[in-house]
C-alpha positions as CSV (number, residue, x, y, z in Angstrom):
1,M,-0.2,-0.1,0.0
2,R,1.4,3.3,-1.0
3,Y,2.3,5.5,1.7
4,K,0.5,9.5,1.7
5,D,2.3,12.1,-0.3
6,K,3.9,14.9,1.3
7,H,1.0,17.3,-0.4
8,Q,-1.9,15.2,1.6
9,L,0.3,15.0,4.9
10,A,0.8,18.7,4.6
11,A,-3.2,19.0,4.1
12,E,-3.8,16.1,6.7
13,W,-1.7,18.7,9.7
14,Q,-3.1,21.8,8.9
15,T,-6.9,20.4,9.3
16,L,-5.5,19.1,12.6
17,L,-4.1,22.7,13.0
18,E,-7.4,24.6,11.9
19,R,-9.7,22.5,13.8
20,T,-8.1,24.1,17.4
21,P,-9.4,27.4,18.3
22,K,-6.8,29.6,17.9
23,P,-6.6,31.3,21.5
24,L,-6.0,27.4,22.8
25,R,-3.6,27.5,19.9
26,Q,-1.4,30.5,21.2
27,A,-1.8,29.3,25.2
28,V,0.1,26.3,23.7
29,E,3.0,28.3,22.2
30,T,3.4,30.1,25.2
31,L,3.6,27.0,27.5
32,V,6.6,25.6,24.7
33,E,8.4,29.0,25.3
34,S,8.1,29.1,29.3
35,H,9.1,25.0,29.6
36,G,10.3,24.5,26.3
37,E,14.1,24.2,28.0
38,R,12.3,21.5,30.9
39,F,10.4,19.3,28.5
40,A,13.9,18.6,25.9
41,E,15.9,18.3,29.6
42,H,12.9,15.6,30.7
43,F,12.9,13.9,27.1
44,Y,16.8,13.1,27.4
45,R,16.6,12.3,30.9
46,V,13.6,9.4,30.5
47,M,16.1,8.5,27.1
48,L,19.5,8.4,28.9
49,E,17.5,6.1,31.4
50,D,17.5,3.6,28.9
51,P,20.4,1.2,28.2
52,H,19.9,1.1,24.8
53,A,19.9,4.8,24.7
54,S,23.1,5.1,26.0
55,L,24.8,3.6,22.5
56,F,23.8,6.7,20.8
57,L,23.4,9.6,23.4
58,S,25.7,10.9,25.8
59,N,25.2,13.5,28.4
60,D,27.9,16.2,26.3
61,Q,25.7,15.5,23.4
62,V,22.4,16.0,25.1
63,E,23.9,19.3,26.7
64,Q,25.6,20.3,23.8
65,R,23.1,19.6,20.5
66,L,20.7,17.6,21.7
67,N,18.8,19.4,24.2
68,P,18.5,22.5,21.8
69,S,17.8,20.9,19.0
70,M,14.3,19.6,21.0
71,Q,13.7,22.8,21.9
72,R,13.6,24.2,18.2
73,W,11.8,21.2,17.1
74,L,9.6,21.9,20.2
75,K,8.9,25.8,19.1
76,A,8.5,24.5,15.1
77,M,6.0,22.3,15.9
78,F,3.8,24.3,18.1
79,T,4.2,27.9,16.6
80,V,0.4,29.2,16.5
81,E,0.3,30.3,12.4
82,H,2.5,27.8,10.2
83,A,3.4,28.9,6.9
84,D,4.6,25.9,5.1
85,F,2.9,22.6,6.4
86,E,5.0,20.8,3.6
87,A,8.6,21.8,5.2
88,L,7.0,20.8,8.5
89,V,6.5,17.4,6.9
90,E,10.2,17.3,5.2
91,Q,11.8,18.6,8.9
92,Q,9.8,15.3,10.2
93,E,11.3,13.1,7.8
94,K,14.7,14.4,8.0
95,V,14.6,13.7,11.8
96,G,13.2,9.8,10.4
97,Q,15.5,9.6,8.7
98,V,18.7,10.8,10.9
99,H,17.0,8.3,13.6
100,A,18.1,5.2,10.4
101,R,21.0,6.1,10.1
102,I,22.3,6.2,13.1
103,D,20.2,3.2,13.8
104,I,18.2,4.7,16.8
105,P,15.0,1.7,17.9
106,V,11.9,3.0,16.8
107,N,10.9,2.1,19.7
108,L,12.9,4.6,22.1
109,V,11.7,7.3,20.1
110,L,8.1,6.5,20.1
111,N,9.0,5.9,24.3
112,G,10.4,9.4,24.5
113,A,7.2,11.2,22.3
114,R,5.2,9.4,24.8
115,Q,6.8,10.6,28.2
116,L,7.2,14.0,26.0
117,K,2.9,14.2,26.0
118,Q,3.1,12.8,29.6
119,A,5.0,16.0,30.3
120,F,2.6,18.2,28.5
121,Y,-0.6,16.8,29.9
122,Q,1.0,17.8,33.3
123,Q,1.7,21.1,33.0
124,I,-1.4,21.6,30.9
125,S,-3.7,20.3,34.2
126,A,-1.3,22.7,36.5
127,T,-1.2,25.9,34.2
128,F,-4.5,26.2,32.0
129,E,-7.7,27.7,33.5
130,S,-11.1,28.6,32.0
131,P,-12.1,29.1,29.4
132,L,-9.4,27.3,28.2
133,S,-10.2,23.5,28.2
134,P,-7.0,21.4,29.5
135,G,-8.6,18.7,27.6
136,N,-8.7,19.8,24.2
137,A,-5.1,21.4,25.0
138,S,-3.9,18.2,25.7
139,V,-5.7,16.5,23.0
140,Y,-4.2,19.5,20.5
141,V,-0.9,18.2,21.7
142,S,-1.4,14.7,21.2
143,E,-2.3,14.4,17.8
144,H,0.6,16.7,16.5
145,I,3.3,14.6,18.5
146,D,1.3,11.5,17.0
147,M,1.5,13.0,13.2
148,A,5.3,14.0,13.7
149,M,5.6,10.6,14.8
150,E,3.6,8.5,12.2
151,I,5.4,10.7,9.1
152,M,9.0,9.9,11.1
153,S,8.3,6.4,11.9
154,H,7.3,6.2,7.8
155,A,10.5,7.7,7.2
156,Y,12.4,5.5,9.0
157,S,10.9,2.7,7.9
158,V,11.6,3.5,4.0
159,A,15.0,4.7,4.8
160,S,16.3,1.3,7.2
161,D,14.8,-1.2,4.3
162,R,16.8,1.0,1.7
163,N,20.3,0.8,4.4
164,A,19.2,-2.9,4.9
165,R,19.3,-3.7,0.8
166,T,22.6,-1.7,0.1
167,E,23.5,-3.7,3.1
168,E,23.1,-6.9,1.5
169,A,24.7,-5.5,-2.1
170,Y,27.7,-4.7,-0.2
171,K,28.3,-7.9,1.4
172,L,28.7,-9.3,-2.1
173,F,30.8,-6.2,-3.1
174,S,32.8,-5.4,-0.5
175,L,36.1,-7.7,-0.7
176,T,36.9,-6.8,-4.2
177,Q,35.9,-7.7,-8.0
178,S,39.0,-10.0,-8.2
179,I,38.4,-12.9,-5.5
180,G,41.2,-14.5,-7.0
181,D,43.7,-11.1,-6.7
182,E,42.1,-10.9,-3.2
183,R,42.7,-14.1,-1.7
184,E,46.2,-14.0,-3.1
185,R,46.5,-10.9,-1.2
186,Q,45.8,-12.1,1.9
187,R,47.6,-15.1,1.9
188,S,50.4,-12.8,1.1
189,A,49.8,-10.6,3.6
190,L,49.2,-13.8,6.7
191,L,52.1,-15.0,5.7
192,N,54.1,-12.2,6.0
193,W,53.1,-11.5,9.4
194,E,54.1,-15.5,10.3
195,N,57.8,-14.9,8.8
196,A,58.5,-11.5,10.5
197,L,57.6,-13.2,13.9
198,M,59.6,-16.3,12.9
199,F,62.8,-14.4,12.1
200,A,62.7,-12.1,15.5
201,V,62.5,-15.4,17.2
202,A,65.2,-16.9,15.2
203,A,67.1,-13.6,15.3
204,Q,66.2,-13.4,19.1
205,H,64.6,-9.7,18.3
206,D,62.1,-8.4,20.6
207,I,58.6,-9.9,19.5
208,A,56.7,-7.5,22.0
209,T,57.3,-4.9,19.3
210,L,55.8,-6.7,16.1
211,P,52.4,-6.3,15.9
212,K,49.6,-8.8,17.1
213,L,48.1,-10.9,14.5
214,A,44.3,-8.8,14.7
215,N,46.5,-5.5,14.3
216,S,48.2,-6.7,11.4
217,D,47.7,-6.1,7.7
218,F,45.7,-9.1,7.9
219,G,44.2,-8.8,10.9
220,L,43.4,-4.8,10.1
221,W,41.5,-6.6,6.7
222,Y,39.9,-9.4,8.4
223,L,38.0,-7.4,10.9
224,H,36.8,-4.5,9.0
225,K,35.9,-6.1,5.6
226,A,36.0,-9.9,5.8
227,C,34.0,-10.3,8.8
228,H,31.2,-7.9,7.7
229,A,31.1,-9.5,4.3
230,F,30.4,-13.3,5.1
231,E,28.7,-12.2,8.3
232,G,27.1,-15.9,9.4
233,A,29.7,-18.5,8.0
234,P,31.1,-20.8,10.0
235,E,34.6,-20.4,8.7
236,I,34.4,-16.6,10.1
237,A,33.5,-17.7,13.7
238,T,36.6,-20.5,13.5
239,I,39.2,-17.9,12.2
240,S,38.1,-15.2,14.8
241,R,38.6,-18.0,17.6
242,H,42.4,-19.0,16.2
243,I,43.5,-15.3,16.0
244,Q,42.5,-14.2,19.8
245,Q,43.8,-17.7,20.4
246,V,47.0,-16.8,18.9
247,D,46.8,-13.1,20.6
248,R,45.9,-13.8,23.7
249,E,48.0,-17.2,24.4
250,W,50.5,-18.1,22.0
251,L,52.5,-15.3,21.8
252,E,52.2,-14.5,25.3
253,V,53.9,-18.1,25.7
254,L,57.0,-16.8,23.2
255,L,57.5,-14.2,25.8
256,H,59.1,-17.2,28.3
257,E,62.3,-18.3,28.9
258,D,61.4,-22.1,28.7
259,S,62.7,-22.9,25.3
260,S,60.7,-26.3,25.1
261,Q,57.3,-23.7,25.5
262,R,58.5,-21.2,23.0
263,L,59.2,-24.2,20.3
264,E,55.8,-25.7,21.2
265,A,53.9,-21.9,20.5
266,L,55.7,-21.4,17.8
267,G,54.5,-24.7,16.3
268,E,50.6,-24.0,17.4
269,I,51.0,-20.6,15.7
270,R,52.3,-22.4,12.4
271,D,49.1,-24.5,12.6
272,A,46.2,-22.2,13.5
273,T,47.9,-19.6,10.2
274,R,47.5,-23.0,8.2
275,T,43.9,-23.5,9.3
276,V,43.1,-19.9,8.5
277,L,44.5,-19.9,5.5
278,M,42.2,-23.2,4.7
279,L,39.2,-21.4,5.5
280,L,40.0,-18.2,4.5
281,D,40.0,-20.3,0.8
282,D,37.1,-21.9,1.1
283,V,35.2,-18.7,2.4
284,L,36.4,-16.5,-0.2
285,E,36.2,-19.7,-3.0
286,R,31.9,-19.1,-2.1
287,A,32.5,-15.0,-3.0
288,S,30.5,-13.5,-5.5
289,G,31.9,-10.2,-7.1
290,L,29.8,-6.9,-7.8
291,D,31.2,-4.0,-9.6
292,A,28.6,-1.8,-9.4
293,G,30.2,0.3,-6.2
294,R,33.1,0.7,-8.4
295,D,34.4,3.6,-9.9
296,S,35.1,2.9,-13.5
297,L,37.4,5.3,-14.2
298,T,39.9,4.5,-10.9
299,R,38.5,1.3,-10.0
300,L,38.2,3.1,-6.5
301,L,34.9,2.5,-4.5
302,N,32.6,5.0,-5.5
303,R,30.0,6.5,-2.8
304,K,27.3,3.6,-3.5
305,F,28.6,1.3,-0.2
306,L,29.8,4.4,1.6
307,P,26.6,4.7,4.2
308,V,27.3,1.1,5.1
309,V,31.1,1.7,5.4
310,L,30.8,4.3,7.8
311,S,28.0,2.9,9.7
312,R,30.1,-0.5,10.2
313,E,33.7,1.6,11.0
314,I,31.6,3.8,14.1
315,D,29.9,0.2,15.2
316,I,33.5,-0.9,15.7
317,A,34.3,2.2,17.5
318,R,31.6,1.9,19.9
319,H,32.1,-1.7,21.0
320,S,36.2,-1.3,20.7
321,E,38.8,0.4,21.1
322,H,39.2,1.0,17.5
323,C,39.3,4.6,16.4
324,F,39.1,5.7,12.6
325,A,39.7,8.8,10.5
326,L,38.0,10.4,7.4
327,L,40.8,11.9,4.9
328,M,38.8,14.2,2.4
329,V,41.4,14.7,-0.1
330,D,41.2,17.6,-3.2
331,I,43.9,17.4,-5.9
332,D,44.8,21.0,-6.6
333,H,44.0,23.1,-9.5
334,F,43.0,19.8,-11.0
335,K,40.5,22.5,-13.4
336,S,43.9,23.9,-15.1
337,I,45.2,20.5,-16.3
338,N,41.7,19.9,-18.1
339,D,41.8,23.3,-19.6
340,T,45.4,23.0,-20.4
341,H,45.9,19.5,-21.2
342,G,42.4,18.6,-22.1
343,H,39.9,15.9,-20.1
344,D,42.3,12.7,-21.6
345,A,45.2,14.3,-19.2
346,G,42.7,14.9,-16.3
347,D,41.8,11.3,-16.1
348,S,45.1,10.1,-16.3
349,V,45.9,12.6,-13.8
350,L,43.2,10.7,-11.9
351,Q,44.0,7.6,-12.1
352,Q,47.5,7.8,-11.1
353,V,46.8,9.8,-8.1
354,A,44.2,7.1,-7.6
355,S,47.2,4.6,-7.7
356,I,48.8,6.0,-4.8
357,F,46.2,6.2,-2.6
358,D,45.6,2.9,-3.2
359,R,49.0,1.9,-2.4
360,S,49.1,4.1,0.6
361,T,46.8,2.2,2.2
362,R,46.3,-0.9,4.2
363,G,44.0,-4.0,3.6
364,G,41.4,-2.5,6.4
365,D,41.4,1.2,4.8
366,Y,38.6,2.3,2.5
367,V,39.5,4.5,-0.8
368,F,36.4,6.3,-2.8
369,R,36.3,8.1,-5.6
370,M,33.8,10.8,-4.2
371,G,33.2,12.3,-7.9
372,G,35.6,15.0,-10.0
373,E,38.6,15.3,-8.2
374,E,37.5,14.4,-4.4
375,F,38.4,11.5,-3.2
376,L,37.9,9.7,1.0
377,I,40.2,8.3,2.5
378,V,38.7,5.8,5.6
379,L,41.3,5.3,7.7
380,V,40.8,2.6,10.1
381,D,42.4,1.6,14.2
382,T,44.1,4.8,14.0
383,D,44.7,8.0,16.4
384,H,44.9,11.8,15.7
385,E,48.6,11.6,15.6
386,G,48.9,8.5,13.5
387,S,45.7,10.3,10.9
388,R,47.8,13.5,10.7
389,L,51.1,11.5,10.0
390,F,49.5,9.8,6.9
391,A,47.7,12.3,5.7
392,E,51.4,14.4,5.5
393,R,53.2,10.9,3.9
394,L,50.1,10.9,1.4
395,R,50.6,14.5,0.7
396,Q,54.3,14.1,0.2
397,S,53.7,10.8,-1.6
398,V,51.9,12.7,-4.3
399,A,53.9,15.9,-4.5
400,K,57.7,14.4,-5.6
401,E,56.1,11.4,-7.9
402,P,55.5,13.4,-11.8
403,L,52.8,12.3,-13.4
404,L,52.2,11.5,-16.9
405,A,49.7,13.4,-18.8
406,G,51.1,12.5,-22.3
407,A,52.9,10.5,-24.6
408,D,55.5,13.3,-23.3
409,T,54.6,15.3,-20.8
410,L,54.8,15.1,-17.3
411,L,52.9,17.6,-14.4
412,N,53.9,17.9,-10.7
413,V,50.9,17.7,-8.7
414,T,49.3,18.7,-5.0
415,I,46.5,17.5,-3.2
416,S,44.8,19.3,-0.3
417,V,43.6,17.5,2.9
418,G,41.3,17.4,5.2
419,V,41.7,15.3,8.2
420,T,38.6,14.7,11.1
421,L,39.3,11.7,13.8
422,H,35.7,9.8,14.6
423,D,34.5,11.6,17.8
424,G,32.2,9.3,19.1
425,H,29.1,11.2,17.3
426,P,26.7,8.5,15.6
427,D,25.8,10.2,12.7
428,Y,28.6,9.8,9.9
429,H,27.3,13.0,8.5
430,H,28.8,14.6,11.1
431,S,32.3,12.8,10.6
432,L,31.8,13.7,6.7
433,Q,30.8,17.8,7.5
434,R,33.8,17.9,9.7
435,A,36.2,16.2,7.2
436,D,35.0,19.0,4.3
437,Q,35.3,22.0,6.7
438,A,39.1,20.8,7.5
439,L,39.5,20.3,3.5
440,Y,38.4,23.4,2.9
441,Q,40.7,25.3,5.7
442,A,43.6,23.8,3.6
443,K,42.2,24.8,0.1
444,R,41.4,28.5,1.4
445,G,44.7,28.5,3.2
446,G,47.1,28.2,0.0
447,R,46.5,24.7,-1.0
448,D,49.2,21.7,-0.4
449,R,48.8,20.9,2.7
450,V,47.2,19.2,5.6
451,V,44.9,20.6,8.1
452,V,43.0,18.5,11.0
453,Q,39.6,19.3,12.3
């Protein structure tokens, strides 16, 4: 069944408003102006008491951003005269879409709305006197909030269905369109880690300086890509168990002085890596490639799966100590390259810059072409200083490599980079906006530089 369109919803909302006497609407508007802050505080106090809500909300977020936002929403909802009911409908749709994007359960929002109405009823009963009817005022408030919840819930449902379809498509795509290449790349990464460990032990180096398997290039790829792509596959649980056992048990044994225990641990680690390789072959053998999420020119990811990737990284950060950074990158003065040397030269420069980005990142990182000469790198398992240093190395790598723009034309190209570290905000649009702002500052500051927001 097709849901009501925006015009129908606007007309229905206008009817709700107009059947309520204007003096009563004015009284409710005055009530919101006087007690809006208290209503917002009550709403979020109830929300924060719910253990599930603590995954999405924090006291700082509520105090600095959400409480004022709720007060503005209440004023917009209960103003006496609405000049544009379609704009009011669009506002509720946007709220529902944000709730879907950060995966706030609908029941939490509906519970908050119910508590908000209760706060209104109590205040109306305490302050409204004849000729104003507390009962009619309560009905007016209830119908208004219910209308908003209906529109939000529908927008949430549509967005959630779309997100679910995109996520399923991403699971097919996420590794690469070439399963054979990915298998060899990850086999090599795992064996490189094992060989580095064996050499360190043989040379009596300090193995504590080596990354654990989970933090190796293979481990980052496995956590950030394979676990998501093959979620539910029995091999994934077994591989995870072997990685944990290597890191938590056998690497610890290698620190002991008992040579027989160390030899046994090396054998166990070798057996574990062989088992992981075998299981990985099995799960990759069943994988199917999908090309719809890849930019045709650079072969990087396009924007199609960006929401899925960022939502997953936020979820990983929420449940672990892993953090990620966003690097928004722009090729400086790219328009002049097209204008001076032609679009074929511009395409060649894009491909070569994309190749530098691809070989500079690790297996668990993501590189997107956002459009035109703008790129986004999702740098996983990093911190403020690590992301800044990576961005600076990337800038230098592009600047020092002459790029072929034609048969006999070499160009020196620079990039501007805006960096932001995920700050715990549940909506990935927040981090994208911060990265955009940092990039804008880098370009405005003279280009060929890194700015960290």
